C-alpha positions, -999 to 999 in steps of 0.1 A, spaced: 217 422 5 227 457 -6 256 473 14 251 505 33 267 527 7 246 513 -21 215 516 0 223 552 7 227 560 -30 193 544 -37 176 564 -10 190 596 -25 180 586 -60 145 576 -48 141 609 -30 150 628 -62 127 608 -83 100 613 -56 103 651 -59 99 649 -97 70 626 -94 52 647 -68 54 678 -89 42 660 -120 12 644 -103 2 671 -78 -29 680 -99 -40 643 -102 -37 637 -64 -54 670 -55 -85 659 -74 -87 628 -52 -86 646 -19 -119 648 1 -140 679 -3 -157 673 31 -162 648 58 -192 633 41 -171 620 11 -171 582 10 -141 559 11 -128 539 -19 -115 504 -17 -97 491 -48 -100 454 -52 -127 430 -41 -105 402 -28 -101 394 8 -80 425 16 -104 449 1 -136 432 13 -125 429 49 -114 466 51 -146 477 33 -168 458 57 -151 472 88 -154 508 75 -191 501 66 -199 487 100 -185 518 115 -210 538 95 -188 550 67 -199 549 31 -176 527 9 -172 522 -29 -155 489 -38 -140 488 -73 -128 457 -91 -121 453 -128 -131 417 -129 -167 406 -132 -167 388 -98 -156 393 -63 -130 373 -43 -100 380 -65 -78 350 -72 -98 331 -45 -128 330 -69 -147 297 -69 -176 286 -92 -194 255 -101 -182 238 -133 -213 235 -155 -202 201 -169 -194 182 -138 -210 202 -110 -177 204 -91 -168 236 -72 -137 248 -90 -110 271 -76 -109 291 -108 -75 306 -103 -59 276 -86 -64 261 -52 -67 282 -20 -66 264 13 -77 281 45 -57 273 76 -49 295 106 -40 296 143 -54 331 146 -86 329 166 -98 363 155 -95 354 118 -111 320 125 -141 337 141 -143 362 113 -146 337 84 -171 317 104 -193 348 106 -197 349 69 -195 312 58 -200 276 70 -165 263 72 -162 226 66 -132 206 79 -105 200 53 -70 186 59 -48 193 29 -25 165 17 -1 166 -11 17 139 -30 47 143 -53 60 124 -84 98 124 -85 121 102 -104 93 78 -113 79 73 -78 52 88 -57 61 103 -24 43 122 5 48 159 10 58 178 30 88 157 38 80 134 67 92 101 82 74 81 54 91 103 27 125 98 43 122 61 48 108 55 13 134 77 -4 164 62 13 149 27 14 152 24 52 131 17 82 140 44 107 123 58 138 119 95 144 152 102 163 172 79 139 158 97 109 165 131 125 201 122 131 203 107 96 191 139 79 213 162 101 243 142 91 235 147 54 226 184 57 251 211 51 264 233 79 252 268 69 248 290 100 225 316 86 209 305 53 200 335 32 188 318 0 163 291 -8 192 268 -18 211 274 13 180 269 34 173 236 17 208 223 20 210 232 57 175 217 63 174 185 44 207 180 25 215 176 -11 197 144 -21 163 154 -9 168 190 -22 177 179 -57 149 154 -59 119 174 -45 128 211 -47 154 222 -71 136 213 -104 102 222 -90 115 256 -78 131 264 -111 98 257 -129 76 275 -104 98 307 -100 118 308 -133 148 315 -111 177 296 -97 170 287 -61 201 306 -50 184 338 -62 153 333 -40 152 342 -3 152 315 24 118 325 35 102 308 5 112 274 19 109 282 55 71 281 51 73 243 46 76 220 75 100 190 79 85 163 101 100 132 117 67 114 122 41 101 98 20 132 98 14 139 61 -10 169 65 4 199 47 -4 225 74 0 223 112 -25 250 121 -54 240 145 -81 254 121 -81 240 86 -112 242 65 -130 252 33 -161 274 30 -190 251 21 -203 273 -6 -169 285 -19 -148 315 -13 -168 338 -37 -199 333 -16 -179 341 16 -165 373 2 -199 383 -12 -213 379 23 -185 401 37 -194 428 11 -231 426 18 -238 459 36 -261 488 29 -230 511 33 -211 493 5 -215 498 -32 -196 471 -52 -188 482 -88 -175 453 -109 -158 457 -143 -146 491 -131 -110 504 -127 -97 530 -103 -80 547 -132 -113 554 -148 -129 568 -117 -131 606 -113 -149 607 -80 -134 623 -49 -129 602 -18 -121 607 19 -94 581 15 -84 553 -9 -75 518 3 -56 502 -26 -51 464 -28 -41 464 -65 -4 462 -77 16 491 -62 35 497 -94 2 500 -113 -10 528 -90 21 547 -101 14 538 -138 45 516 -140 66 547 -147 96 532 -129 91 498 -145 71 468 -136 77 446 -106 81 410 -114 54 384 -108 48 348 -118 15 339 -134 -2 306 -141 -16 289 -172 -42 262 -166 -48 232 -189 -83 222 -179 -94 186 -185 -123 164 -173 -125 126 -168 -150 100 -156 -148 91 -119 -116 101 -101 -83 110 -119 -55 110 -93 -71 103 -60 -57 134 -42 -63 172 -44 -28 181 -54 -1 160 -71 32 178 -76 56 169 -104 91 176 -92 111 166 -122 122 196 -143 117 175 -174 79 176 -168 68 211 -180 39 216 -155 43 219 -118 13 201 -105 -22 187 -112 -51 197 -90 -83 177 -88 -110 201 -76 -136 178 -61 -110 167 -35 -111 202 -21 -147 195 -10 -145 159 5 -180 162 20 -196 163 -15 -171 146 -38 -190 113 -40 -219 131 -56 -200 136 -88 -196 110 -115 -171 131 -134 -140 151 -123 -123 183 -134 -86 189 -131 -60 216 -138 -25 211 -151 -6 242 -139 22 259 -159 41 288 -143 57 316 -163 67 352 -161 36 375 -158 31 398 -188 12 431 -189 -22 414 -197 -18 384 -173 -32 378 -138 -4 383 -113 -1 355 -88 33 354 -70 55 384 -63 91 375 -71 110 387 -41 147 380 -46 174 375 -21 190 408 -31 169 439 -24 149 452 -53 156 488 -61 125 492 -81 103 481 -52 122 504 -29 114 533 -52 77 525 -53 76 521 -15 93 555 -10 69 572 -33 39 555 -16 51 568 17 53 603 3 19 602 -12 -13 613 6 -48 600 6 -40 563 -1 -31 532 19 -16 501 3 -22 466 15 -25 429 5 -4 407 -17 -3 431 -46 -3 464 -27 26 454 -4 42 430 -30 45 401 -6 34 365 -7 6 362 19 -14 332 31 -51 338 33 -53 340 71 -25 365 71 -42 386 44 -74 387 65 -56 395 97 -36 423 81 -68 437 66 -85 437 100 -55 455 115 -54 481 88 -91 487 92 -87 491 130 -58 516 123 -78 536 98 -109 539 120 -88 550 150 -71 577 130 -104 588 114 -118 592 149 -87 612 160 -87 632 128 -52 622 121 -34 615 88 -37 579 75 -3 564 64 5 546 32 13 514 50 3 499 83 24 468 76 60 474 64 63 459 29 
């Protein structure tokens, strides 16, 4: 982390840059201020963040324009039927809905029929297939032992490193599972996925994954785990179905000259500022699509942990809809390859490093100083967010905006600290 002196210098530099930027862009921002109370609201991005906010504003009687440069709604959660196999495909890679948030669970059930789905992942490492996340079966199989829960717990604790406050992914892994399991299942996979050494990544990346000392091999522990029966695109389209919402696809915010009461921006925060302080780093994915008769791998996701294998995993899409998979005589799969996101690529994963990012701090400071815009979501706040957290934060942002509109108070750039 940056020390206090360096942090102070960055704040000073950011403030200076902010003054320059505000003077240079005053005219552009003035054009986007509302002319009267009847002006409508603009939501940039038709993924979950934008759709949920737009629907809440619309239900409160406000007029909303939703812009998205793609030709479909739902963002990276977009699903569509493969014309060759009939399988519902997660076009930008798999998205699994799971939550313990009752408000979010009620919300998605309002707009879609949610079918039970328990996500299970297998992993190929050193020529063998294991169960993930690491559980009692994984531990016994890997160490060629037959241990009970407490014995396995003690065994792993003995092999783990004593690191009081792990700050990096590598420290967290060594403190959690020890060197052997870390090297086998996470080190090579992480280097492929993130293009970084695990010691550069924050511990939070690994803290999302459980370690179990029983034979439970489900990937998530939340009480609600499901998939929308008709896919995520149908769900989001239903959220956006309101007479107070206009959805404009194939349209960018930069090309829009209308005036709005307020803008809710779920696109990349650095893009809003025209990347003029540099681009934030993302990872993107390339998919090698292939089809086969019958089943290919017998599971929705098969990770390939060895660094010598160039792809990170293979996903078999019909396994994401177990209630219908027997209907299909053919299958469609994706091999996933992770790499640095370029200017024309789809951004997937924000690369938040263990050290503070000065470029991000600059953009956040400028956003806070701006007026007429609120940032949210994975891209707008530059954070990795699970789907249920995305929806919950969007609901909270909408609640906050509506409360401030009623009170005729200024709407902040962030409701959730990025």
